Structure formats: C-alpha cells, structure tokens
N, C-alpha and C positions, 0 to 999 in steps of 0.2 A: 323388660329386658333383664335377663339373669346375669347381673354383673357381680361375679364372685371373686374374692381374693383371699388366699390363705394367710393366716396371721403368722407373724414371726415366732420362732421358738423363744423361750425365756432366755434372758441374757445372763451369761456367766462370766467369770474371770473379771470381776469388777476392779477397776483401777482407773484413777483419773489419768487420761493420757494427754500428752503435750498438745497444746493448741498450735496449729499451723495456719498460715494465712490462706485465704480462699482465692481461688482463681476465678476469673471472670466467667459468668454463665454465658453460654452460646447466645448470641444476640437474638432478641425477639423482634428487633426492628428488621423486618424482612419483606421482600416483594411478595413472597407467598403468604397466604393466610395462615394464622397460627391456630393450632387445633389441640384437642385433648382426648383421653380414652379410657374404656373399660371393656371387659369381655362378656359376650353373651353365651359362652360355654357354661357348663354346669358341673364343675369339679366338686368334690366332696367338701362340705362346709367346714371351715376351720373353726377352732375355738377363738374366742376373743383374746387379744393380747393382755397379759397381766401387768398392771401398772406396778412400778417399783414400790409405791407407797399408797395403799388404799386410803381414801378420805371419806368423811361423812357426806361430802357433796359430790361423790363420784357420779358421772353420767350413766345413762343406761348401758347395757352390754354393747360392746363394740359391734357395729354392723359390718360384716366382712365384704359387702358389696361396695366396690369402689365408687360407683355412681352416687351412693348415699352420702359421700363426703365431698361432693363437688359444689362449689359456687361458680356460677357462670361468669365469663368475662364480659367484654363490651358487646353492645348490640351491633347488628350488621350495619355496614356503611354503604352498601350498594343495593341493587334490587335483590329481592328474595332469591331469584333464580341465579344471579351472579354469585351471591354469597354461598348458595348451595353448591355451585360449581367449585368454589374455592375449598369448601369442606370436602367435596368429593375428591379433589386433587390430593389432599393429605391422606384420605382413606385409601385411595387407589394406589398411590405410589409409595407411601411411607408408613402405613399402619401395620398391624400384625397380620392383616390380610395379605396373602401372597399370590393370589391368582386374580389378575385385573379383570378378566371377563366375568368372574363370579361377583366381584365387587360391583361391577356395572349392572349385573343382573339384579342385585339387591336394590340398587337405585331404581331400575326399571319396574320392579315389583311395587316399590313404594309409590311410584308416580303413575301407575296404571289407572288409578281412579282419582288421583289428586294432582292438581296443577303444581308445577314447581313454584309458582307464585302464591301458593297457599301457605299460611303459617303452619299448617299441619304437616307439610311435606317433610321438613327436616326431622320431625319427631318420628314419623313412620320410617324414614331412612335409618335413623339411629337405632331403632328397635331391631333392625335386621343385620346390623354390622357387628362384627367382632371387635372388641376393643374400642367402643365408642359410647359416650354418655350424652344424653340430651339434658339441657337445663335452660331455665329462663336466664336471660342476660342479667348480669349483676351491675351494681353501681360502679362507675369508673372514675368518679371524682377522687382525686388524690389531694388530701389535705396537706397542710404544712408539716414538715418534719418537726419532731419535738422530743425533748428529754424531760421526763417528769420524775421527781424523787418520791419514792414510797418507802418510808422507814429505812433510808439508807440504800435502797435499791433504785438504780437508774433504769426507768422504763423507756425504751427507745421506740418511737413510732416512725417508720420510714415515710417520707413525704417530700414535698417540694422544698427546694432550697437546702442549704447546708445544715447539718445537725449542730445544735449548740454543743459546746464542749461538755464532756462528762467529768465532773469533779466531785470529790468527797463521797464517792460511792464505794460500798463494800461488795457489790455485785451488780450485774447488768442483765436486763431482760429485754429481748427484742420482741415486740408485739406484732405478730403477723396475722392476727385474727381477721382483720378487715382490709388486708392489702389487696387492691384490685389487680387485674391481669392486663397490663398495658406496657408499652415501651417506657413510658414515664415512670411507672411503678417499678419496672426492672431497674432503671437507673437509681431510683430512690433506695431500693433494696441493696444495691451494690454500694452506695454511699454509706448505708448503715453498717454493712459488713466491714467495710474499711475502718469505720469509726470504733467498732467494738472488739476487733481482734488485733493481736500483736504479731508482727512478723509475716512471713509469706505463707499463705494458705492456698492450696490447689483445689479448684472445683472438681467435682466428680467427673470421671470419664463417663461417656455415654455410647452405647451401642445403637446404631441407627443405620438407615439406608442412605446411600449417596448415589445420585444418578448423574451421568454425564450426557444426558439427552433422553428423549423418548425412546425406549427400547422398541425397535421396529416390530410391529405386529401385522403389517400389511404387505409391504413390498416384497419381503422375503418369501411370502407365501404365493406371490404372483410370478416369480421369476426364478431362475436358477441361481441367483445371487443371494446368499444369506447375509444380510446386513447385521453384523455383530458388533459394530462400532459402539453402539449405545447400550448401556445396561444400568440396572439399579442393584448395586451390591451392598452387602452389609459391611460396615466399617466401624471402627472405634475412634470416636473423636475424643482427644485428650482434653481434660479441663485446663483452662488457662489459670494464671496466677494473679491474685490480688495482693498488694502489699498493705497489710494492715497498719493502722496508725494508733490503735488503741493500746490498752494495757492488759495484763494477764489476770484480770478479775474473773471470778466465777461467772459463768455465762449460762443463760437459759433462753428458750424460745417459748413464747406464749402461743398456743394453738387453739383452734376451735373444731367442733365436730365437722363443719363444712368449710372448706377454704378454696381459693382459686388455685389453679395449677402452679402459678408463680409462687404463691405463699407456701404451698406444700413443698415445692422444690427448695425454697429458701430454708424451710425448717429442717428438711433432711440434710441439706448441705451443711448447715451450721452444726447439726448433731454429729454428722460423720467426720467433718474436717476440723471443727473447732471444739469438739467435745461439749457442746451445749446440751444442757438438760432440756427435756420437753415437758412443759407443764400445760395441761389442758386435755386434749384428746390425742390419741395415737394417729399416725399419719398413714394414709393409704398411698403406697409408692406409685401405683398406677396413675393416680391423679398428678403426682409430681412429674411423671414421665409423659405428660400429655400436652397438647396444644389446643387452644381454643379458637374457634371461628364463630363469630356472631352471624346469625341468619335472622334478620328481622329483629323481633324482641326476644329471641331465644338464640340457641346455637348448639354446636356440637363440640365436645371435647374428644379428641382422637389420640390414642396412645401411639407415639411415634418413636419411642426410644426405650432402652433399658439402662438404668443407672448402675454403674459399677463401682465397687469399693476399691478395687485394685486388681490388675490382671483381668480375668474373666469372671471374678466373683461378683454376682449381682447384689445390690442392696436388698435386704429382706422385703417380702411382699408388704409387710406392715412394720413400720418403725414405732415401737411401743412408747407411749408416754411414760416418763419417769414418775409423774404424778398425774393421774386421771382425775379431772375435776371440771365442774361447770363454771368455777370461779377462780381462774388462774391467779388473779391479783391477791387473793386471800392466802396464797402459799408462797409469796415472794421471799419471805424470811427464811425459807428452807433451802434456798439455792446454795448457800454456802456449805450446807451439810450434805448435799447430794453427792454421791459418788457415781459418776456416769460411766457405764460399761462401754467398751469399744464395740461398735457394731460388728457382728460376727458374719463372716462369709459363709459359715455353715448353716446359718439360719434359713428357714424355709423360703424358697423363691420359686413358686410353682407357675407364675405367670410366664407366658411364652416369650421366647427370645424374638428378636427382629430378624427374620430370615430373608435371604435374597428374593427379589421379585421373580416370579416364574413367567417367562415370555410365552404366550400361547403358540402352539405349534400347528394349530388347525383353526378352522372357522367355527363360530358358534352357529346355532340353529337359525333357520330363516323364521322371521317373525316381524309383524308390523303392528303390534298392539299399541295403543296410545302411549303406554309407559315406555315401550321400546323407543319410539320416536323422540319422546321428551328426554329420556336418559341418553340417547345417542347425541343429542345436541349438548347436554350438560357435560358428557364425557369428552366430547370434542373441545368444548370450552376449557375443561380442566386441563387437558393435554396442552393446548395452545397457551393458556395462561401460565403454565408451569415451565414449558420448554421452548416456546418460540422466542427468539432472541433479537427480533428486529422492531419491536414496538417503538423504540426511540427514533427509528427512521420512517416507518410507514404510519405512525400514529396508533394509539391504543383505543380502538373503537369496538372491541369484541364484547364488552358488557352490553352496550346498546344493541349490537347485532344479535346477541343471544336472545334478548327480549323480543326483538323483531321476529326472529325465526320461530320462537316458541309460539308467538301469536299467529303466525302464518300456519304453523303446524296444526293448531287447534281448529282451523277452518275446515280441515279434512282429516280428522283423527283416524288413525289406522290405515291411511293410504300410503302404500309403499313408495310410489312415485313422488309424492309430496315430501316424504321423509328425505329421499335422495336429493331433491332440489333444495330443501332447506339446509342440508349439510353443505351443499355447494355454495349456497348463499352465505353461510357462515364463513366458509373457507375464503371467500372473496375478500373478507375484511383483513386478511393477512397480506394481501398484495404480493403474493408469493407464487412464482411460476411453477413451483413444485406442489403447490397446494391444490387439493381437489377432493371430491368425494368418490366413493367406490361402493358398489352394491355387488356382493359376491353372488347373489342369486338372480341378478338381472341377465337375461339371455344375451349372449355375444351377438354383435351386429352381423347380419348376414347380407345386408345390402347397404349401400353408401350413397351419399349425395352425388348427383351426377356432375356437379360443377364445383370448382373451388375459386374463390375470389380473393383479390388483393385490395387493400385500402390504398387508394390514390387520391390525395387531397381529401375531400369530403365524400367521395364516392367509392363504391365497392365494384370493382371491375373484374370480370371473369378472366382468370389466368389459365385454368385448365378445364377442359370440357370432355366428358365421356359420352356426350350425345351430339349428334349432328345438328340438333335444333339450336344449339348455343355455340357461340364462337368466342375465342379469346378477344378481349377488347370490348365486348358487350358490357354495358353498365346495368346492374340490377336496380330497378326502380321500386318494386314491391314484391312480396311473397305472400300468396294467399290473401291478398287484399290489405296486408299490413305494410306500410311504407318501410323501405329498407332501413332508414334511420331509426325508426321506432323499434324494429326488430333487433337492430344492433344494440340499442339501449337495454332491451329486455335480456338479451343474451349476455351482455356485459355484466349484469347484476349477478350472474352465476359463475363467472370465470375469474379466477384469481391470477394476479401477475402484474407486472409493470404496465404502464399505458401502452408501450410499444408492443409488448407481448399479447396483451388482451385483444387489441384490435386485429391482430393476425389470426388469433384463435377464433374470434367471432367471425371473421371473414370466411374461414373455412367451414363454419357451421351455418352460414347464412341461409343456404338452401337446404332444407331438411331431406333426410333419406326416406322420402315417401312421395306419393303422387302430389305434386304441387303446381299451382298456377303462378307463373312468374312473368312479370312485366319487365321487358328489357328495352334499352336504348342502344341502337347500333352506333358505330363511330360516325356515321353520316347524320345522326340526329333522329332518325326514324325510330318510332317505338313499335313494339309488337308484343303480343301475349303468347306464351308457350306453356303447354302442359307437360311437365317433366316427370318422368318416372325414375325411381332409384336405380342406381348402377350396381352391377355385381363386382365392380372393380373400384377399389378405393383410390381417391385422388388426394394429393397433398402438395402443398407448396414446397415440401422438401424435395420433390422430384421435378420441380418446375424447370430447372436448368441443369439437370443431371446429364453430364456428358462424359465420354471416356477420357482417360488421362492421355496426355500427349502434347506435342507442339501445336500451337494455335494457328496453324497454317490457314485454315478457312476464315480466320478473322484478320488475316494480314500480318500475323506475328509468328512467322515460322521458326523463330529462335526463342520464343517464350513458352516455357513448359507449364502445363496445367495439371493439377491433381485435385479431384473432389474427395475429401476425407470423410464424407458422410457414410457411416457404417451401414445405414439403411438404404443407401443408393444402389442403383443397378450396377454401377461401375466402382464400387468400393474396393480399394486395393487390399490385397492379402499379404501375409508375411512373405509368400513366395514371390510377390511382385517387387519387393524392396530392392533387390540388386538391380533390376531394370530401371526403377525410379531413380536410383542414385546415378546410374550411368547416363540417363537422359538429362538429369539436372546438370551434370558435368559439362554437357555440350550446349547448355542454354545460356542466353544472354540474361534472362530473368526467369523467375518462378512465381506462379500464382497458386496459392493454396486455398481451396474453397472450404471454409469452415461454416457454411450456412446450413449445417446439419449437426450430427453427433459423431464424434470420433471413437475409435477403439484403440487398442494397443499399437496398431500400425500407425495411426496418426501421431502418436508420441514418438515413434521411431523416426518418422519423417521430420518432426520438429527437431529432434536431437541432431539430425543431419544438417539442418540449416541454421540453427540458433547456437549462441554461445553456451558453453557448458556451465557458466556461472549465472545463467538466467534463473530467475527466481519467481516463485508463485506469490499469490496474494497473502494477506494476513489472515490466518485461520485460528479459530478458537472454539473450544467446547464450553457449553453452559453447564457448570457444576451446581447441582441443587441438592440440598439436604432439607430436613424439616425446618432448619434454623436460618439458612442463608441461601443466596442465589448469586453466583458470581461467574464472570467470564474468565476462562483460563486459556491464555494463549498457547498455541501449538508451535513446534519448531518450524522455521521457514524451510520450505522445500526448494531444492536446487535441481535444475535440469540434469545435472551430472548423474543423478540416480538412474537415468535411462542410458547412461554410458554412450554419449555421442562420439561418433568416429572422429579421429584426429584430422582426417582429410575431408571434412564435411564441406557442403556447398557454401561459398562465401559471397556469391553474387547477389543482386537485388532480389528481394522477396516482397510480395504483396499478399495480404490475407484478406479474404472476403468474409464479411459478417453481416448479420441481420437479426431481426427479433427472434428468429428460431434458433439462434446460436445461444445455447443454454447449458448450464451445469458444467459437465466435463468439457464441453466445447469452450465455455468461458474460462475455465481453469487453464486449458491449453492456450487460449489467446492471451491470458494474463502473463504467462511465461514469455510469449513472443514479444509483448510490448515492454517487458521489464527492462530490457537492455536496448530498447529502441532498434530492434533488428530490422524493421521495415515498416511500411505503411499499412494501415487498416482502411479498407475501402468498403462502403456499403452503408449499413444502418447500425444503430445502437443495438447491442446484444440484450438478451432478455433481462438480466439482472437477477438470476437465481442460481447461485452456486453453493456447494456444500452437500454432503451426503444426505440423501433423502431419508425420511423415516415416516412411519405411519402408526395410527392408533386404531385398533378394532373398536367398533361401536356396537351396542346391542342391536339385535335383529339381523346380523350379517352385513352390516355396513362398515365403512372405514373412511378415514380421512388421512391424507398425506400432507407433508409440508417439509420445508428445509430444516434439517435437524441440528445444524451447527452454525456458527457465526463466521462469515467471510466478509472482509473489507478489502479495499484496494491496498496495494503494498505501502502506499504513503499514509494509510490510516483513514482516508476519506471514505464515505459511504459507497458501497457497491450495490447492496440489495435494492432491487426495484429501480436502480439507475442503469446498471450495466456498464459496458465499455463503449465509450463514444468513438466513432470512426475518425480517422484523420481526414478522410475525404468522404463526405456524406453524399450518397447517390441513391436515387429511387427511380424505378421505371415509370414511364408515362403510359397513358392509354394506348398511344400509337405503338410504343415498344411492345406491349403485350400482344396487340393485334398482329404485329409483324414478327413476333417470336424473338425479339432481341433481348439479350442478357445485358442490360445497361450497366450493371455493376461490373461485370467481367470486362466489358469494353473500356470502361474508365480505368480499371486496374492496369490494362495494357498500356494506357497512356502514362501511368505513373511510373513505369519502368524506364529508366534512362537508356 
C-alpha cells in the first residue's frame, strides 16, 4: 500500500509560547470499534522534516509513509469476521472514503478468494483502502505509572494508578514511546497531562463525520419517498478542557519511529497546546488522526478525522521533532535550552479533509461472486452494529449470526438465492418488523399464493382463498410433504419482527406461489389432499375484513360508525371523503376506527377529529454516531395539534382495532390515540416496529432495511418488538373464519356504551 504523507515546512518565528491546559481527548471508550488510517494515493514524495538540532545518533531519513510509523493496538476480541465488520464500519462511514458502495466493493474484492475468517482477509482489505494501515497487534499491557529522575529531569511514564508527585525537577519529559492504544491507556495519558501542565489546556479540535443514522440507500430508490432524515455530515468537534495541576517547567515528549495512534495524538497535543518539545522521531499526523480495530492477531488503523490548530487550520502532515534521535534519554539535558516554535497553520497539510458521505443515487451492478456475498453480510453487519439502536431490548446476537450466515453462504458460493436468504437470516437477529433483505435484480412476483392463513392457537387456518379447492376455516396440515409446523419453523428463521408479527408473516407465506400439494383438515375433521396452483391475484390478511365505511347496520349497530383507515384497502377514505366522515360521526352513538392496516394523511385528519389536541406521541430519538462516541439524542415530543384538529371534533365513544399488522406509522397513530386514554383498543398487540425506515445497499445489488431511529413508549418503557397491547384482546376462531365473522369488530361494538 502506498501510504504517503507530505512533511511539514521548516518552522519559523521561534518563540516559547505560553503553556495552556489540555482539554480532554474524545473518549476512546465507545460502542463502535476504534480504528486508524493512511492513504493509498500516490502524491509527490515530500522531503523528510528537518530536526531543529541534528545529533550524532540521528535515525535514518524520515519515511513519509504514515503506515511506517504505526504500532498496532490490541488484538481482536471477537471472531475474525465480526472484527472485520467493525473495521469496515469505520472505513465505510467515517474514513476518507466518501462513496460507501466503492468501499464495499473493495471489501468484496478482498474477500473473493479469501474467507473473512482468514487472518489474511484484513490485510488484503487494508491494501485496497484509502487512509488505512495494516499492522500486527501490539502489546496492550499497561504498566504502573512512574516518575524517574534523570539528572534533574523528571521522566513521566503514563500507566496505572496515580503519578507520584514531581518534585525538585528542572524540566519534565513525558515518555510516550511504548504507550499502548486502549481505553485504560487513554485515561493514563490524561492523568499524565494533568500532572505535567499548569492551568487550562484545550485539546485540539477535530474535523470528522457525524451520522444521525444509516443514510437510506434502499427505500428511497424503491418508492417516491426520498428519506433524507439520516445523513453523515462533516462536523468540527471542539476539544474539551483539562485543568492542569502541574507547574510551568520546560516540557518535552519522548517519541519513537513507530507509535500507537493514541501515543501519536498525545505527542501532537502536548506539542501544539502545551509547547512541549519533541525528542526522538517526528510524528506522522495521519497516525494521530486514526482509530485502531484489532482483527485477530493484527488489525486496521483507519484515519477518521483531521486535527485542527484553530479555525480550519489543519495540523501539519508531519510534526517535526525538535531533536531527531534514536536515544531520546541521552538528550534530556537540552530540554531547558530548546526554544519550541509554535506550530504553523501555513505548514504543508496535503492529506485529504474528511468530506461528507455521498449517498448512492442508484443501484450497483448485479453480481454474485463469492466476495460479493461475503462482503454483503459484512456490510449488513457493519450497518446494524453501527446504527441499530435496540440491542438492549432484543439482545445482541449479530456476531454469532454473522458467523452462522457466512458458514451457510460458503456451502453454495456464488449462488444468488443463497446470498438473499442469508441476508434475510442475518436481519432476523434484529427482531425488527422493518428489517429484511432485498434483491434489486430478482424478478418481481407475477403469481401469488392461492391462500392466506391465520395463526389460531397452534394451527394455521385458511382465512382467504383464491381457489375453489380450499375454503376459509380449513386447517393446513402439510405442504409438499413438510408438516406445517416444520415449515413454519423454517420460514420463521428468515423473517424478522416481534413474535406476533412473525407468525402472521409466516402464515401468509405458508403455501408457496407454485404448484403445491397441500393436505387440509376441514372443520368437520375430514382430511383431504389438494394440488394447488398459484394465483394471479394477491391475497393478504390486510384485506380480510375490508368493508366500506358507514353505520354498522348489518351487524345490529345502526348508530355505530365504522371507517377502515388502511390506505391499501379497497375502501380507503380520501381527502374528499372527510366532510362526509365528519357528518356521519356527528350522528353516531359511537365510532370504530380500523387500524389493522397502514394509514395515510387522511387517517391523521380523522384522528385529529376524534382525539384531544394535546394528545402526544411516543418518545423518539436519533442515534448520533461519530468515530469516538455513540449516543441517543432525544427528539422533541410531537403533539396532535400539529394536524390542526377541529374545535368541533367528535367527542363520543371511540374504539380502535389493532393487530400484528398494525405497524410503523399505524403504531405511531395509535400511540397518539392512547396517550390521553381517548378510547379502547380492541384486537391484538401491534407489531412493535416504529420509526423511520432506512436501508443499506450491499454488494451485488442486494440491500437490507431496518428501523433507523429509536422509539419507546411515552413513559419510557420498551416499545420495539413489544408493540401496543390492546385493552381487550380478541382473536378469531376457526368457526369465525369459516363463517366470515370479524370477531374483533363484533367485540368492538360491544365495548361502545
């Protein structure tokens, strides 16, 4: 890899500048993996930085390649594939790479002939990346902190425990040559900084990316709705302040030709903010701007930020040593005489800035190479690991699921259908009703299952039939010789969502859209075998009880008004219908609103007519992610008044019907209804998947979607995968399906006084 970095210009305007206290470095204790970087571009080779004072023990000429100055951090803590996924997350979302699909393609090329579980995979990936260095993992043991006197110079080694007091010293040197890269080492470095500087010192500002979610790369390309809620933008993070407790003694940093990213950052920080001289080797700034992720016994350093001196002035590409030497301890006596020049913002800084991430506007090419399938799973893992916000609720099993799916994929390398199924299997681990796989190049369905079933107890019962051979109320015993229960288990492995949502999706897919031999049991107990052909018309439980709006006279409730708010239903109301709906409600004893589907803007207008204007929505938050931290940021509470409810709205009894297909915006709608206890919920628990959907494109023309933000109940209790429980739980019986009775609606009528 051609990792090239231009050296800084010679320093001018020498003057010892005032030491100011350091601000706290951005936390390296983060949910995300920590990484580090170099460039594989080939700019013109710079000259080596000139030390302020040549010595007889000067090291060889300075190597301008940043990777030549890297010592690796800790080894990987997970499977090789999982750690590679963590590294890919940093490279895809936070590195100098700006086009995610191209970053994925580099991973796919690296994995086409090498398994992600091979130790060689991370090296091949690093060689293709811009701004990344491969290295063997380094020692992570942190020794005790110490202060050793050398001819009146206090040599401080950051380590565990508090530093001994610095007394009777004429100058101080902080030895960072063997500082590891770990959260514990960061804390030790911070303690050392506080001990050796006086007053307040501000850490360097840093230019980096900040993401408020996975930028949508899938759903926006499949619909007329462009989801722009999530983005990865460039931001400047201001350094925090440390209050030093030391004295204003002359200060130096001891450096080595190769150091960890943390050590390099510490050296540049003390040089720029505390006026410390550098004795040893010059510092490659790219290493200091990097994060390390261990992968097995090696790892990746990915450059994720650009350090700034002030305003937009970057730190020079190379911070030159004041004394270049292979034996820094031999030059400690010179610290008092060194005049340290202030770092110049005019010095050469040719390394690229951190630009905003570019969201793909189209799909990548169709491909099913082994590398595409492997990289698709790694990229799906990287996205979920970075942006999925519900692991605390559903459990974090995606590491094990990634390993499982990669093993399955290798049983049929290069098979497109297998890639698609393994992405589905991976998404199942999110237990998210929005999660699933997508294949851009899979032909759209032209035929459909001839029947749709509903789960009733432990059985799957036909609810809708498009063939005269099967009737509502028939129980499916087996499909193509596979018992129904076994087929349900197989399908459940590929469907993500809450338990109540999964069983309904499985029920709809139980009988495939192809010629199938199905064994059925009639309501009288007789069994029979039918050969079913696919239907030209789709069947769905959404349309099971789709009826026109109006008074429920046929059900013995001539003064109860019913409206189905499913925008996909045959009788979905339009804006033009709103005046009539309001008029009919005014004459009704009670109102039933059917939310067993998905509403549109008309549904919100109807809600605004029946609910209090101060009704409120659930707790919503976005997941803010940078290379250094991952945090939940609450969003303002939404009030129903934003829809402008009429002052003369309907004030009578209202019942809302829900079920497992009540999802996303339908659940958002329902949460407003229940917030002020406007009426009863009758039916079943909702899906438990709310929050704007997002998706990540994957190599080969695949994609994965999931819930992009955090939503909890208004009282803060978990919502995801739980849903909204009904006040009155009602489910149809086999007899109800056979007789065409809408059990939930009938019970709702009984709940109206």
